[in-house]
C-alpha positions as CSV (number, residue, x, y, z in Angstrom):
1,X,15.4,66.8,116.9
2,X,15.2,63.2,115.8
3,X,12.3,61.3,116.1
4,X,13.8,57.8,117.0
5,X,12.5,56.7,120.5
6,X,14.8,56.2,123.0
7,X,16.8,52.6,123.1
8,X,14.9,50.4,125.2
9,X,17.1,47.9,127.0
10,X,16.5,44.2,127.2
11,X,16.6,44.2,131.0
12,X,15.8,46.9,133.2
13,X,17.4,47.9,136.3
14,X,17.3,45.8,139.4
15,X,16.0,42.5,137.2
16,X,17.1,39.4,137.8
17,X,18.8,37.9,134.4
18,X,18.3,34.3,135.0
19,X,14.4,34.8,136.0
20,X,14.1,37.3,132.8
21,X,15.7,34.6,130.7
22,X,13.6,31.9,131.9
23,X,10.3,34.0,130.9
24,X,12.2,34.7,127.6
25,X,12.6,31.1,127.2
26,X,9.0,30.3,127.8
27,X,8.1,33.0,125.3
28,X,10.2,31.5,122.3
29,X,9.6,28.2,123.0
30,X,5.7,28.5,122.6
31,X,5.7,31.2,119.6
32,X,8.1,28.8,117.8
33,X,5.5,26.1,118.3
34,X,2.8,27.8,117.1
35,X,1.1,28.3,120.8
36,X,-0.1,31.1,123.3
37,X,3.0,32.5,124.6
38,X,2.8,33.4,128.3
39,X,3.9,36.9,127.7
40,X,4.4,39.2,124.6
41,X,8.1,39.4,123.4
42,X,9.1,43.3,123.1
43,X,7.9,45.1,119.8
44,X,11.1,45.5,118.2
45,X,11.7,41.5,118.7
46,X,8.2,40.7,118.0
47,X,8.7,42.5,114.6
48,X,12.1,41.1,114.0
49,X,10.9,37.8,114.4
50,X,7.9,38.2,112.1
51,X,10.8,39.4,109.6
52,X,13.1,36.1,109.8
53,X,10.2,34.0,109.5
54,X,9.1,35.6,106.4
55,X,12.8,35.7,105.1
56,X,13.1,31.9,105.5
57,X,15.5,31.5,108.5
58,X,14.6,28.7,110.8
59,X,15.2,28.7,114.2
60,X,17.7,25.8,114.3
61,X,19.8,26.7,111.6
62,X,23.3,28.1,111.0
63,X,24.4,31.1,109.3
64,X,23.3,30.7,105.6
65,X,25.8,33.0,104.0
66,X,29.4,32.1,103.1
67,X,32.4,34.2,105.0
68,X,34.3,36.9,102.8
69,X,37.4,36.0,102.3
70,X,40.5,38.0,102.7
71,X,40.4,40.1,99.6
72,X,36.8,40.8,99.8
73,X,36.8,41.8,103.5
74,X,39.3,44.2,102.8
75,X,37.4,45.8,99.7
76,X,34.5,46.2,102.0
77,X,36.5,47.4,105.1
78,X,37.6,50.3,102.3
79,X,34.3,51.1,100.9
80,X,32.6,50.6,104.0
81,X,33.5,54.4,105.1
82,X,33.9,53.1,108.9
83,X,37.6,52.8,108.8
84,X,38.4,56.5,109.5
85,X,35.8,56.0,112.8
86,X,37.3,52.8,113.4
87,X,40.2,54.0,116.4
88,X,37.6,56.4,118.2
89,X,34.9,53.3,119.0
90,X,37.0,51.4,119.7
91,X,38.8,53.7,122.3
92,X,35.0,54.8,123.5
93,X,33.7,51.3,124.4
94,X,37.1,49.4,125.6
95,X,36.0,49.9,128.7
96,X,33.7,47.5,128.0
97,X,36.1,44.5,127.0
98,X,38.5,45.4,129.6
99,X,36.9,42.7,131.5
100,X,37.2,39.8,129.0
101,X,33.6,39.3,128.9
102,X,32.7,41.3,125.7
103,X,33.4,41.6,122.1
104,X,33.4,44.6,119.9
105,X,32.0,44.3,116.7
106,X,32.1,46.9,113.7
107,X,29.7,45.6,110.4
108,X,28.8,47.5,107.5
109,X,25.5,48.5,106.1
110,X,24.9,45.2,104.8
111,X,25.5,43.5,108.5
112,X,29.1,41.8,107.8
113,X,31.2,42.1,110.4
114,X,34.4,43.8,109.4
115,X,36.4,44.2,112.7
116,X,36.1,42.5,116.1
117,X,38.0,43.0,119.6
118,X,38.3,41.7,122.6
119,X,40.1,38.7,124.7
120,X,40.9,35.4,122.9
121,X,38.5,33.0,125.2
122,X,35.6,35.2,124.4
123,X,36.4,35.7,120.5
124,X,37.1,31.6,120.1
125,X,33.1,31.4,122.0
126,X,32.1,33.8,119.3
127,X,33.8,31.6,116.5
128,X,31.8,28.5,117.5
129,X,28.8,30.6,116.4
130,X,29.9,31.8,113.1
131,X,30.6,35.3,114.8
132,X,33.8,36.1,112.3
133,X,34.7,38.8,110.8
134,X,33.8,38.6,106.8
135,X,30.3,37.0,108.7
136,X,27.1,37.9,107.8
137,X,24.8,39.2,110.9
138,X,22.1,40.6,108.9
139,X,18.9,39.4,109.9
140,X,17.8,37.4,106.6
141,X,21.4,35.4,107.4
142,X,21.4,34.6,111.3
143,X,18.2,35.8,112.4
144,X,17.1,38.3,115.4
145,X,20.4,39.8,116.9
146,X,21.8,43.4,117.7
147,X,23.6,43.6,114.3
148,X,21.1,43.0,112.0
149,X,17.8,44.3,114.1
150,X,19.9,47.5,114.7
151,X,19.9,47.6,110.6
152,X,16.6,46.7,110.3
153,X,14.8,48.5,112.2
154,X,17.2,51.9,111.9
155,X,17.5,51.9,116.0
156,X,19.5,50.9,118.5
157,X,18.4,47.7,120.1
158,X,19.5,45.0,122.4
159,X,18.9,41.3,122.6
160,X,19.1,39.0,125.3
161,X,19.1,35.5,125.6
162,X,15.9,33.8,123.9
163,X,15.1,37.0,122.4
164,X,17.6,35.2,119.5
165,X,15.6,33.6,116.9
166,X,18.4,30.9,116.1
167,X,18.4,28.8,119.5
168,X,22.4,28.5,119.1
169,X,22.1,32.3,120.0
170,X,20.4,32.3,123.3
171,X,23.8,32.0,125.4
172,X,24.3,35.3,124.2
173,X,23.4,38.9,124.7
174,X,24.2,41.6,122.2
175,X,23.6,45.7,121.9
176,X,24.0,47.4,118.7
177,X,23.4,51.0,117.5
178,X,23.1,51.9,113.8
179,X,25.7,54.7,112.6
180,X,24.1,56.8,110.1
181,X,26.1,59.3,107.4
182,X,25.1,62.6,108.1
183,X,25.9,63.2,104.3
184,X,23.6,60.7,102.7
185,X,21.1,60.0,105.6
186,X,21.7,56.3,104.9
187,X,23.2,53.8,107.5
188,X,26.8,53.2,107.1
189,X,26.9,50.2,109.8
190,X,26.8,49.4,113.1
191,X,28.8,49.1,116.1
192,X,28.1,45.9,118.4
193,X,29.0,45.0,121.8
194,X,28.3,41.1,122.7
195,X,29.3,38.7,125.1
196,X,27.7,35.6,126.8
197,X,24.1,36.2,128.4
198,X,25.2,36.4,132.2
199,X,27.4,39.9,131.5
200,X,24.5,41.6,130.5
201,X,23.6,44.9,131.6
202,X,21.2,47.8,130.7
203,X,23.8,50.4,131.0
204,X,25.3,48.8,127.7
205,X,22.7,49.8,125.4
206,X,22.9,53.9,126.1
207,X,26.5,53.6,126.2
208,X,26.7,51.9,122.7
209,X,24.2,54.5,121.4
210,X,25.9,57.3,122.8
211,X,29.1,56.3,121.0
212,X,27.3,56.0,117.6
213,X,26.1,59.1,118.0
214,X,29.2,60.6,118.5
215,X,30.6,58.7,115.7
216,X,27.9,60.8,113.8
217,X,29.2,64.1,115.0
218,X,32.6,62.6,114.0
219,X,31.6,62.9,110.5
220,X,29.6,65.9,110.6
221,X,32.1,68.0,111.8
222,X,34.3,66.1,108.8
223,X,31.7,67.0,106.2
224,X,31.8,70.5,107.3
225,X,35.7,70.8,107.0
226,X,35.3,69.7,103.8
227,X,33.2,72.0,102.4
228,X,35.2,74.9,104.1
229,X,38.0,73.5,101.5
230,X,35.7,73.1,98.6
231,X,34.5,76.7,99.7
232,X,38.0,78.1,99.3
233,X,38.9,76.6,96.3
234,X,35.0,77.7,94.5
235,X,35.4,81.3,95.8
236,X,37.5,82.7,92.8
237,X,36.3,80.5,90.3
238,X,32.5,81.5,91.0
239,X,33.7,85.3,91.3
240,X,34.9,84.8,87.5
241,X,31.8,82.8,86.3
242,X,29.8,84.5,83.7
243,X,26.3,83.1,84.8
244,X,24.7,81.8,87.9
245,X,26.6,78.9,89.2
246,X,27.1,76.6,92.5
247,X,29.8,75.2,94.1
248,X,28.8,71.2,95.9
249,X,30.4,68.5,97.1
250,X,30.1,65.0,95.9
251,X,26.6,64.6,97.6
252,X,25.0,68.1,96.2
253,X,25.4,69.8,99.6
254,X,26.7,73.6,98.4
255,X,30.0,75.2,99.5
256,X,29.4,78.1,97.5
257,X,27.2,80.3,95.1
258,X,26.7,83.2,92.8
259,X,23.8,84.8,92.0
260,X,21.3,82.1,92.5
261,X,18.8,81.9,95.6
262,X,20.5,80.2,98.5
263,X,19.6,76.4,99.3
264,X,21.8,73.6,101.6
265,X,21.9,71.1,98.8
266,X,21.0,70.1,94.9
267,X,20.1,66.9,93.6
268,X,22.7,65.7,91.9
269,X,22.2,62.6,89.4
270,X,22.9,59.6,90.9
271,X,25.7,59.1,88.9
272,X,27.2,62.7,87.9
273,X,29.2,63.3,85.4
274,X,30.7,65.8,83.2
275,X,28.6,67.6,81.0
276,X,24.7,68.7,80.5
277,X,22.3,67.3,83.0
278,X,18.5,68.8,84.0
279,X,18.3,69.2,88.1
280,X,15.1,68.9,89.4
281,X,13.6,72.8,90.4
282,X,16.9,74.4,89.0
283,X,16.5,73.3,85.3
284,X,19.6,72.3,82.7
285,X,22.9,73.0,84.3
286,X,26.9,72.1,83.2
287,X,28.5,69.9,85.8
288,X,32.4,70.5,86.0
289,X,34.3,69.0,88.2
290,X,36.5,70.3,91.3
291,X,38.4,69.3,94.2
292,X,36.3,67.6,96.3
293,X,33.2,68.5,94.4
294,X,31.5,69.9,91.1
295,X,30.8,73.5,89.8
296,X,27.4,73.3,88.7
297,X,26.7,76.4,86.5
298,X,23.2,77.1,85.5
299,X,22.8,76.4,81.8
300,X,22.5,78.7,78.9
301,X,20.7,76.9,76.0
302,X,22.2,78.7,73.7
303,X,25.6,77.6,74.3
304,X,27.1,73.9,74.1
305,X,28.9,72.5,77.4
306,X,32.7,73.0,77.1
307,X,35.1,70.3,77.7
308,X,36.9,69.6,80.5
309,X,40.8,69.8,79.8
310,X,43.4,68.6,82.5
311,X,47.2,69.1,81.9
312,X,49.5,66.6,83.9
313,X,52.9,68.1,84.5
314,X,55.6,66.3,85.9
315,X,59.5,67.4,87.4
316,X,60.0,67.4,90.8
317,X,56.4,68.6,91.5
318,X,53.8,67.3,89.6
319,X,50.8,69.2,89.2
320,X,47.2,69.1,88.1
321,X,46.0,71.8,86.2
322,X,42.4,71.4,85.4
323,X,40.3,74.1,83.1
324,X,37.1,74.1,81.8
325,X,34.4,77.1,81.0
326,X,33.9,77.7,84.7
327,X,37.4,78.5,85.3
328,X,41.3,76.9,86.1
329,X,42.2,74.9,89.3
330,X,45.3,72.7,90.2
331,X,45.9,70.0,92.4
332,X,49.2,69.0,93.8
333,X,49.1,65.3,93.8
334,X,51.4,63.0,95.9
335,X,54.0,61.5,93.5
336,X,52.1,58.1,93.9
337,X,49.0,59.7,92.8
338,X,51.2,61.3,90.1
339,X,52.1,57.7,88.8
340,X,48.3,56.6,88.8
341,X,47.5,59.4,87.0
342,X,50.0,59.1,84.2
343,X,49.1,55.5,83.8
344,X,45.4,56.0,83.3
345,X,46.2,58.8,80.9
346,X,48.5,55.9,79.0
347,X,45.5,53.5,79.0
348,X,42.5,55.7,77.8
349,X,40.3,52.0,77.7
350,X,40.6,52.0,81.4
351,X,42.6,49.3,83.7
352,X,41.5,46.5,86.4
353,X,42.6,46.8,90.1
354,X,44.7,44.4,89.0
355,X,46.4,45.6,86.2
356,X,46.9,49.0,88.4
357,X,48.4,46.9,90.7
358,X,50.7,45.1,88.3
359,X,51.7,48.7,86.6
360,X,51.9,50.1,89.7
361,X,53.8,48.0,91.7
362,X,55.1,45.2,89.3
363,X,52.4,42.5,91.3
364,X,48.9,42.2,90.0
365,X,47.8,40.6,93.5
366,X,48.2,44.2,95.7
367,X,44.8,44.6,93.9
368,X,43.8,45.9,97.3
369,X,46.8,48.2,97.7
370,X,45.5,49.7,94.4
371,X,41.9,50.5,95.1
372,X,42.8,52.0,98.0
373,X,45.0,54.5,96.4
374,X,42.4,55.1,93.8
375,X,39.7,55.6,96.6
376,X,41.9,58.1,97.9
377,X,42.9,59.9,94.7
378,X,38.9,60.3,93.9
379,X,38.4,62.1,96.9
380,X,40.1,64.6,95.3
381,X,39.5,64.2,91.8
382,X,36.6,62.3,91.4
383,X,34.5,64.1,88.9
384,X,37.3,63.7,86.9
385,X,37.6,59.4,87.2
386,X,35.1,56.8,86.4
387,X,35.6,53.3,87.9
388,X,35.0,49.7,86.2
389,X,37.4,50.0,85.0
390,X,39.1,53.0,86.5
391,X,39.8,55.4,83.5
392,X,39.5,59.3,82.8
393,X,35.8,59.8,83.0
394,X,33.7,60.6,79.7
395,X,34.5,64.2,78.2
396,X,37.8,65.0,79.9
397,X,40.7,65.5,77.4
398,X,44.1,64.9,79.0
399,X,47.5,66.1,77.9
400,X,51.2,65.2,79.6
401,X,54.1,66.9,79.9
402,X,57.6,66.5,81.6
C-alpha cells in the first residue's frame, strides 16, 4: 500500500476560480514582501516556496538554465526511459488538450521538458514563458510549478495562479504527477497538463495522477515479461551450474535461482562487471553476463573467476555465442547489431558515438542514431559491453569468424 497522500487539487469543486485567485495573489504579495499574509499557502506550496528561496530563485526572474540544443534534447529523450510510455501517456490525456486550452508535457527526472503537445495558440503562449522543449522546469530554475514541485515533493501536485513563485507564471495553472520506475523506486519523470489559469478544474489533477500510475503499471508488466524471458534462458544454465547460483536482471531482481535461499533481489554493485564481487548478505560471488542480466554464482574461494568468451559468428544469420564457467548461451543479433559488435571487436580501445556513426553510417553527425542503436544492443548484451567509450567490457575475450 502506498504511503503517498492522495493528490490535493488547488481548487475544490464549486469554488470560484476568480475569487480564489484573488486570495492567492493577496497571500503571495504579502509573503514576498515579508508581511503577514491573510491566509497560509497550502503546505505543498509553502514548502516549495521555502525551497526555491533557498535556491536563490527570484520572483521576477526568468529561467536561469539554458535550453538544450537539438542533439542534447534527443540524447535526453533516448536515455530518459520515457519514450516507450509516450504514446499511452498522450492517448490517455488527449481529452484535456483537444479543446485547445491546455498543453500536455512530459519532463524527465531532472525537470527538462522532453515533449509537448497542444494547439499552436497555447504552445505560443507557453513559448513566451520559456516553457519549451529542452527547457528546465526544475524548482531551482523557475521556482514553484507542477513539474519541479512534483519532482521535489515526490507527489502529484496542482499549482494555480499566484501559487507559482515567479510572477510571470501567475496567468497559468498546471497539474503534474511523478512517474516512478518500479525497477529502482526512483523517479523517471513527470506528466504535466498546463494552460491558462482560467482553465483550472479540480478533476485534472486526479486524472493526471491516474495516468502516471497507469504508466507505472505498464512498466511493471514489461519488467515482469523481461524477467520471464531471462528465466527461460537461465533455466538450462542453472541446471548445469556446479554450485549455488542466481539469474538476475540488470537491477538485481531475481528471475531464477538454484541451491540458495529464495529472495527477490540481490544488491548488485553500482556498476556491475564481469568478475568477482562481494555482495552484502551473500558473500563473494562471480558475475557472468546473460542476455538481459547476470548469472551470479556463489564463489568457490579455492577457484579463480573464469573469463567470458564471446564468439561472433557471421554468415547469413549472425550469431553471438557466449561461454563462461556457468555455461553457454547464444543470441541472434540483427544485421545492424552484428555490424556494431564487429566494429567493437576491431577497436578494443573503444569508440565514441561520433566514431561509431562515422564507421556505421559514414557520417559522424549521426551520433544520436548511433547512441540509440548502442542502447538497444546493450539491452540484450549489457554485461558484455561498456560505454564512454563503447567497447567490450574488461574480462571479455572476443573472437570473430565468418
